[in-house]
Biotite code that builds the C-alpha atoms (Angstrom):
import biotite.structure as struc

atoms = struc.array([
    struc.Atom([-31.532, -71.514, 34.269], chain_id="A", res_id=1, res_name="UNK", atom_name="CA", element="C"),
    struc.Atom([-30.325, -69.609, 36.665], chain_id="A", res_id=2, res_name="UNK", atom_name="CA", element="C"),
    struc.Atom([-27.261, -70.345, 38.980], chain_id="A", res_id=3, res_name="UNK", atom_name="CA", element="C"),
    struc.Atom([-27.461, -70.246, 42.817], chain_id="A", res_id=4, res_name="UNK", atom_name="CA", element="C"),
    struc.Atom([-25.640, -66.925, 43.223], chain_id="A", res_id=5, res_name="UNK", atom_name="CA", element="C"),
    struc.Atom([-28.743, -65.690, 40.986], chain_id="A", res_id=6, res_name="UNK", atom_name="CA", element="C"),
    struc.Atom([-31.298, -67.035, 42.803], chain_id="A", res_id=7, res_name="UNK", atom_name="CA", element="C"),
    struc.Atom([-29.426, -65.455, 46.156], chain_id="A", res_id=8, res_name="UNK", atom_name="CA", element="C"),
    struc.Atom([-29.091, -62.048, 44.664], chain_id="A", res_id=9, res_name="UNK", atom_name="CA", element="C"),
    struc.Atom([-33.042, -62.035, 43.903], chain_id="A", res_id=10, res_name="UNK", atom_name="CA", element="C"),
    struc.Atom([-34.132, -63.165, 47.319], chain_id="A", res_id=11, res_name="UNK", atom_name="CA", element="C"),
    struc.Atom([-31.521, -60.544, 48.435], chain_id="A", res_id=12, res_name="UNK", atom_name="CA", element="C"),
    struc.Atom([-33.541, -57.645, 46.671], chain_id="A", res_id=13, res_name="UNK", atom_name="CA", element="C"),
    struc.Atom([-36.817, -59.117, 47.534], chain_id="A", res_id=14, res_name="UNK", atom_name="CA", element="C"),
    struc.Atom([-36.368, -59.226, 51.275], chain_id="A", res_id=15, res_name="UNK", atom_name="CA", element="C"),
    struc.Atom([-34.652, -56.238, 51.008], chain_id="A", res_id=16, res_name="UNK", atom_name="CA", element="C"),
    struc.Atom([-37.291, -54.245, 49.043], chain_id="A", res_id=17, res_name="UNK", atom_name="CA", element="C"),
    struc.Atom([-40.010, -56.242, 51.479], chain_id="A", res_id=18, res_name="UNK", atom_name="CA", element="C"),
    struc.Atom([-38.326, -54.821, 54.672], chain_id="A", res_id=19, res_name="UNK", atom_name="CA", element="C"),
    struc.Atom([-38.067, -50.952, 53.091], chain_id="A", res_id=20, res_name="UNK", atom_name="CA", element="C"),
    struc.Atom([-41.821, -50.651, 52.711], chain_id="A", res_id=21, res_name="UNK", atom_name="CA", element="C"),
    struc.Atom([-42.193, -52.022, 56.323], chain_id="A", res_id=22, res_name="UNK", atom_name="CA", element="C"),
    struc.Atom([-39.560, -49.285, 56.936], chain_id="A", res_id=23, res_name="UNK", atom_name="CA", element="C"),
    struc.Atom([-42.304, -46.617, 55.431], chain_id="A", res_id=24, res_name="UNK", atom_name="CA", element="C"),
    struc.Atom([-44.569, -46.977, 57.322], chain_id="A", res_id=25, res_name="UNK", atom_name="CA", element="C"),
    struc.Atom([-44.835, -44.282, 60.369], chain_id="A", res_id=26, res_name="UNK", atom_name="CA", element="C"),
    struc.Atom([-45.331, -46.967, 62.391], chain_id="A", res_id=27, res_name="UNK", atom_name="CA", element="C"),
    struc.Atom([-45.183, -51.023, 62.811], chain_id="A", res_id=28, res_name="UNK", atom_name="CA", element="C"),
    struc.Atom([-46.746, -52.972, 65.169], chain_id="A", res_id=29, res_name="UNK", atom_name="CA", element="C"),
    struc.Atom([-44.029, -55.266, 66.815], chain_id="A", res_id=30, res_name="UNK", atom_name="CA", element="C"),
    struc.Atom([-44.742, -57.925, 65.227], chain_id="A", res_id=31, res_name="UNK", atom_name="CA", element="C"),
    struc.Atom([-43.397, -55.329, 62.177], chain_id="A", res_id=32, res_name="UNK", atom_name="CA", element="C"),
    struc.Atom([-41.007, -54.991, 64.234], chain_id="A", res_id=33, res_name="UNK", atom_name="CA", element="C"),
    struc.Atom([-39.665, -57.931, 63.987], chain_id="A", res_id=34, res_name="UNK", atom_name="CA", element="C"),
    struc.Atom([-40.230, -58.981, 60.200], chain_id="A", res_id=35, res_name="UNK", atom_name="CA", element="C"),
    struc.Atom([-37.971, -56.518, 59.879], chain_id="A", res_id=36, res_name="UNK", atom_name="CA", element="C"),
    struc.Atom([-35.300, -57.489, 61.256], chain_id="A", res_id=37, res_name="UNK", atom_name="CA", element="C"),
    struc.Atom([-36.126, -61.143, 59.685], chain_id="A", res_id=38, res_name="UNK", atom_name="CA", element="C"),
    struc.Atom([-36.509, -59.628, 56.008], chain_id="A", res_id=39, res_name="UNK", atom_name="CA", element="C"),
    struc.Atom([-32.900, -57.544, 56.830], chain_id="A", res_id=40, res_name="UNK", atom_name="CA", element="C"),
    struc.Atom([-31.182, -60.340, 57.751], chain_id="A", res_id=41, res_name="UNK", atom_name="CA", element="C"),
    struc.Atom([-31.778, -62.429, 55.048], chain_id="A", res_id=42, res_name="UNK", atom_name="CA", element="C"),
    struc.Atom([-30.985, -59.742, 52.598], chain_id="A", res_id=43, res_name="UNK", atom_name="CA", element="C"),
    struc.Atom([-28.047, -59.231, 54.339], chain_id="A", res_id=44, res_name="UNK", atom_name="CA", element="C"),
    struc.Atom([-27.380, -63.360, 54.152], chain_id="A", res_id=45, res_name="UNK", atom_name="CA", element="C"),
    struc.Atom([-28.163, -63.555, 50.625], chain_id="A", res_id=46, res_name="UNK", atom_name="CA", element="C"),
    struc.Atom([-25.763, -60.690, 49.327], chain_id="A", res_id=47, res_name="UNK", atom_name="CA", element="C"),
    struc.Atom([-23.255, -62.255, 50.831], chain_id="A", res_id=48, res_name="UNK", atom_name="CA", element="C"),
    struc.Atom([-24.088, -65.271, 48.991], chain_id="A", res_id=49, res_name="UNK", atom_name="CA", element="C"),
    struc.Atom([-23.752, -63.418, 45.891], chain_id="A", res_id=50, res_name="UNK", atom_name="CA", element="C"),
    struc.Atom([-20.809, -63.952, 43.740], chain_id="A", res_id=51, res_name="UNK", atom_name="CA", element="C"),
    struc.Atom([-20.556, -59.743, 42.145], chain_id="A", res_id=52, res_name="UNK", atom_name="CA", element="C"),
    struc.Atom([-21.837, -58.807, 45.131], chain_id="A", res_id=53, res_name="UNK", atom_name="CA", element="C"),
    struc.Atom([-20.115, -55.410, 45.726], chain_id="A", res_id=54, res_name="UNK", atom_name="CA", element="C"),
    struc.Atom([-19.351, -53.153, 48.826], chain_id="A", res_id=55, res_name="UNK", atom_name="CA", element="C"),
    struc.Atom([-21.662, -51.054, 47.801], chain_id="A", res_id=56, res_name="UNK", atom_name="CA", element="C"),
    struc.Atom([-23.814, -53.621, 48.595], chain_id="A", res_id=57, res_name="UNK", atom_name="CA", element="C"),
    struc.Atom([-23.443, -54.874, 51.759], chain_id="A", res_id=58, res_name="UNK", atom_name="CA", element="C"),
    struc.Atom([-22.893, -50.964, 52.772], chain_id="A", res_id=59, res_name="UNK", atom_name="CA", element="C"),
    struc.Atom([-26.512, -50.746, 52.201], chain_id="A", res_id=60, res_name="UNK", atom_name="CA", element="C"),
    struc.Atom([-27.630, -53.938, 53.844], chain_id="A", res_id=61, res_name="UNK", atom_name="CA", element="C"),
    struc.Atom([-25.326, -53.495, 57.248], chain_id="A", res_id=62, res_name="UNK", atom_name="CA", element="C"),
    struc.Atom([-27.287, -49.612, 56.506], chain_id="A", res_id=63, res_name="UNK", atom_name="CA", element="C"),
    struc.Atom([-30.634, -51.521, 56.773], chain_id="A", res_id=64, res_name="UNK", atom_name="CA", element="C"),
    struc.Atom([-29.916, -53.631, 59.784], chain_id="A", res_id=65, res_name="UNK", atom_name="CA", element="C"),
    struc.Atom([-28.761, -50.202, 61.972], chain_id="A", res_id=66, res_name="UNK", atom_name="CA", element="C"),
    struc.Atom([-32.121, -48.820, 60.758], chain_id="A", res_id=67, res_name="UNK", atom_name="CA", element="C"),
    struc.Atom([-35.046, -51.998, 61.923], chain_id="A", res_id=68, res_name="UNK", atom_name="CA", element="C"),
    struc.Atom([-32.660, -52.865, 65.207], chain_id="A", res_id=69, res_name="UNK", atom_name="CA", element="C"),
    struc.Atom([-33.253, -48.871, 65.848], chain_id="A", res_id=70, res_name="UNK", atom_name="CA", element="C"),
    struc.Atom([-36.604, -49.238, 64.895], chain_id="A", res_id=71, res_name="UNK", atom_name="CA", element="C"),
    struc.Atom([-36.611, -53.046, 67.331], chain_id="A", res_id=72, res_name="UNK", atom_name="CA", element="C"),
    struc.Atom([-35.052, -51.198, 69.794], chain_id="A", res_id=73, res_name="UNK", atom_name="CA", element="C"),
    struc.Atom([-31.927, -52.711, 69.979], chain_id="A", res_id=74, res_name="UNK", atom_name="CA", element="C"),
    struc.Atom([-29.999, -50.270, 69.335], chain_id="A", res_id=75, res_name="UNK", atom_name="CA", element="C"),
    struc.Atom([-26.574, -51.948, 70.563], chain_id="A", res_id=76, res_name="UNK", atom_name="CA", element="C"),
    struc.Atom([-26.926, -54.548, 67.312], chain_id="A", res_id=77, res_name="UNK", atom_name="CA", element="C"),
    struc.Atom([-28.368, -51.109, 65.605], chain_id="A", res_id=78, res_name="UNK", atom_name="CA", element="C"),
    struc.Atom([-24.711, -49.456, 66.900], chain_id="A", res_id=79, res_name="UNK", atom_name="CA", element="C"),
    struc.Atom([-22.841, -52.679, 66.120], chain_id="A", res_id=80, res_name="UNK", atom_name="CA", element="C"),
    struc.Atom([-24.477, -52.703, 62.208], chain_id="A", res_id=81, res_name="UNK", atom_name="CA", element="C"),
    struc.Atom([-23.944, -49.001, 62.171], chain_id="A", res_id=82, res_name="UNK", atom_name="CA", element="C"),
    struc.Atom([-20.281, -48.797, 62.841], chain_id="A", res_id=83, res_name="UNK", atom_name="CA", element="C"),
    struc.Atom([-20.051, -52.325, 59.899], chain_id="A", res_id=84, res_name="UNK", atom_name="CA", element="C"),
    struc.Atom([-22.054, -50.101, 58.032], chain_id="A", res_id=85, res_name="UNK", atom_name="CA", element="C"),
    struc.Atom([-18.824, -46.867, 58.264], chain_id="A", res_id=86, res_name="UNK", atom_name="CA", element="C"),
    struc.Atom([-16.614, -49.861, 58.202], chain_id="A", res_id=87, res_name="UNK", atom_name="CA", element="C"),
    struc.Atom([-16.543, -51.488, 55.038], chain_id="A", res_id=88, res_name="UNK", atom_name="CA", element="C"),
    struc.Atom([-17.707, -47.868, 53.107], chain_id="A", res_id=89, res_name="UNK", atom_name="CA", element="C"),
    struc.Atom([-14.085, -46.208, 54.443], chain_id="A", res_id=90, res_name="UNK", atom_name="CA", element="C"),
    struc.Atom([-12.204, -49.527, 53.200], chain_id="A", res_id=91, res_name="UNK", atom_name="CA", element="C"),
    struc.Atom([-14.004, -48.778, 49.566], chain_id="A", res_id=92, res_name="UNK", atom_name="CA", element="C"),
    struc.Atom([-13.836, -45.592, 49.362], chain_id="A", res_id=93, res_name="UNK", atom_name="CA", element="C"),
    struc.Atom([-17.521, -45.633, 49.135], chain_id="A", res_id=94, res_name="UNK", atom_name="CA", element="C"),
    struc.Atom([-19.133, -42.351, 47.437], chain_id="A", res_id=95, res_name="UNK", atom_name="CA", element="C"),
    struc.Atom([-19.691, -39.764, 50.716], chain_id="A", res_id=96, res_name="UNK", atom_name="CA", element="C"),
    struc.Atom([-23.588, -40.964, 50.698], chain_id="A", res_id=97, res_name="UNK", atom_name="CA", element="C"),
    struc.Atom([-22.885, -44.111, 51.876], chain_id="A", res_id=98, res_name="UNK", atom_name="CA", element="C"),
    struc.Atom([-20.113, -42.734, 54.229], chain_id="A", res_id=99, res_name="UNK", atom_name="CA", element="C"),
    struc.Atom([-22.740, -40.017, 55.623], chain_id="A", res_id=100, res_name="UNK", atom_name="CA", element="C"),
    struc.Atom([-25.900, -43.091, 55.860], chain_id="A", res_id=101, res_name="UNK", atom_name="CA", element="C"),
    struc.Atom([-23.868, -45.247, 58.226], chain_id="A", res_id=102, res_name="UNK", atom_name="CA", element="C"),
    struc.Atom([-23.111, -41.707, 60.095], chain_id="A", res_id=103, res_name="UNK", atom_name="CA", element="C"),
    struc.Atom([-26.626, -41.521, 60.385], chain_id="A", res_id=104, res_name="UNK", atom_name="CA", element="C"),
    struc.Atom([-27.525, -44.947, 61.322], chain_id="A", res_id=105, res_name="UNK", atom_name="CA", element="C"),
    struc.Atom([-25.026, -44.598, 64.221], chain_id="A", res_id=106, res_name="UNK", atom_name="CA", element="C"),
    struc.Atom([-26.447, -41.218, 65.339], chain_id="A", res_id=107, res_name="UNK", atom_name="CA", element="C"),
    struc.Atom([-29.575, -42.429, 64.860], chain_id="A", res_id=108, res_name="UNK", atom_name="CA", element="C"),
    struc.Atom([-29.157, -45.654, 66.937], chain_id="A", res_id=109, res_name="UNK", atom_name="CA", element="C"),
    struc.Atom([-27.112, -43.564, 69.850], chain_id="A", res_id=110, res_name="UNK", atom_name="CA", element="C"),
    struc.Atom([-30.039, -40.883, 70.094], chain_id="A", res_id=111, res_name="UNK", atom_name="CA", element="C"),
    struc.Atom([-32.170, -44.034, 70.637], chain_id="A", res_id=112, res_name="UNK", atom_name="CA", element="C"),
    struc.Atom([-29.910, -45.526, 73.254], chain_id="A", res_id=113, res_name="UNK", atom_name="CA", element="C"),
    struc.Atom([-30.030, -41.998, 74.772], chain_id="A", res_id=114, res_name="UNK", atom_name="CA", element="C"),
    struc.Atom([-26.435, -41.882, 74.378], chain_id="A", res_id=115, res_name="UNK", atom_name="CA", element="C"),
    struc.Atom([-24.402, -38.599, 72.730], chain_id="A", res_id=116, res_name="UNK", atom_name="CA", element="C"),
    struc.Atom([-25.441, -38.439, 69.344], chain_id="A", res_id=117, res_name="UNK", atom_name="CA", element="C"),
    struc.Atom([-23.962, -35.075, 68.592], chain_id="A", res_id=118, res_name="UNK", atom_name="CA", element="C"),
    struc.Atom([-20.453, -36.315, 66.983], chain_id="A", res_id=119, res_name="UNK", atom_name="CA", element="C"),
    struc.Atom([-21.481, -38.653, 64.489], chain_id="A", res_id=120, res_name="UNK", atom_name="CA", element="C"),
    struc.Atom([-24.328, -36.566, 63.317], chain_id="A", res_id=121, res_name="UNK", atom_name="CA", element="C"),
    struc.Atom([-21.898, -33.735, 62.692], chain_id="A", res_id=122, res_name="UNK", atom_name="CA", element="C"),
    struc.Atom([-20.133, -36.418, 59.878], chain_id="A", res_id=123, res_name="UNK", atom_name="CA", element="C"),
    struc.Atom([-23.188, -38.060, 59.032], chain_id="A", res_id=124, res_name="UNK", atom_name="CA", element="C"),
    struc.Atom([-23.867, -34.013, 57.851], chain_id="A", res_id=125, res_name="UNK", atom_name="CA", element="C"),
    struc.Atom([-20.221, -32.971, 56.864], chain_id="A", res_id=126, res_name="UNK", atom_name="CA", element="C"),
    struc.Atom([-20.409, -36.352, 54.089], chain_id="A", res_id=127, res_name="UNK", atom_name="CA", element="C"),
    struc.Atom([-23.907, -35.255, 53.480], chain_id="A", res_id=128, res_name="UNK", atom_name="CA", element="C"),
    struc.Atom([-22.069, -31.947, 51.953], chain_id="A", res_id=129, res_name="UNK", atom_name="CA", element="C"),
    struc.Atom([-19.826, -34.159, 50.537], chain_id="A", res_id=130, res_name="UNK", atom_name="CA", element="C"),
    struc.Atom([-22.776, -35.545, 48.134], chain_id="A", res_id=131, res_name="UNK", atom_name="CA", element="C"),
    struc.Atom([-22.528, -34.410, 44.043], chain_id="A", res_id=132, res_name="UNK", atom_name="CA", element="C"),
    struc.Atom([-25.361, -35.561, 43.222], chain_id="A", res_id=133, res_name="UNK", atom_name="CA", element="C"),
    struc.Atom([-28.757, -33.615, 44.119], chain_id="A", res_id=134, res_name="UNK", atom_name="CA", element="C"),
    struc.Atom([-30.781, -36.205, 44.971], chain_id="A", res_id=135, res_name="UNK", atom_name="CA", element="C"),
    struc.Atom([-29.198, -38.423, 47.453], chain_id="A", res_id=136, res_name="UNK", atom_name="CA", element="C"),
    struc.Atom([-28.310, -35.121, 48.928], chain_id="A", res_id=137, res_name="UNK", atom_name="CA", element="C"),
    struc.Atom([-31.105, -33.848, 49.576], chain_id="A", res_id=138, res_name="UNK", atom_name="CA", element="C"),
    struc.Atom([-32.415, -37.227, 50.889], chain_id="A", res_id=139, res_name="UNK", atom_name="CA", element="C"),
    struc.Atom([-29.418, -37.855, 52.849], chain_id="A", res_id=140, res_name="UNK", atom_name="CA", element="C"),
    struc.Atom([-30.426, -34.468, 54.570], chain_id="A", res_id=141, res_name="UNK", atom_name="CA", element="C"),
    struc.Atom([-34.284, -35.364, 54.902], chain_id="A", res_id=142, res_name="UNK", atom_name="CA", element="C"),
    struc.Atom([-32.995, -38.113, 57.120], chain_id="A", res_id=143, res_name="UNK", atom_name="CA", element="C"),
    struc.Atom([-30.287, -35.914, 59.213], chain_id="A", res_id=144, res_name="UNK", atom_name="CA", element="C"),
    struc.Atom([-33.106, -33.470, 59.786], chain_id="A", res_id=145, res_name="UNK", atom_name="CA", element="C"),
    struc.Atom([-35.499, -35.962, 61.559], chain_id="A", res_id=146, res_name="UNK", atom_name="CA", element="C"),
    struc.Atom([-32.240, -36.538, 64.652], chain_id="A", res_id=147, res_name="UNK", atom_name="CA", element="C"),
])
């Protein structure tokens, strides 16, 4: 029988993946944007209840929150989550890939808000260049090129 932590992990992963399907759409309706926000919040909440969660799990959850809040045009919330993603990634000494995505999400939110996003984009690019895994670097680079 699964314990509560295992159940939370299952829900966290399921909500994350369902949210990702909506993120991947070229356009989202207003209802889908609200659904993305709910799914990302649910996923992150459940991750926080998982006993063996890692800072990497939390960094990814915070990145997803920043992304969906940007898609939903809630830029202040997006920037808040992006900064939390950067903070936990730096504090935990995570791979540059996670820091790169933290800064990518900050740049994306700043751009959406009509703010100067060049510094965040430069920091994201610097971390991208430090990513050793070719596939991960290409994925981050592709997202940065959208900005």
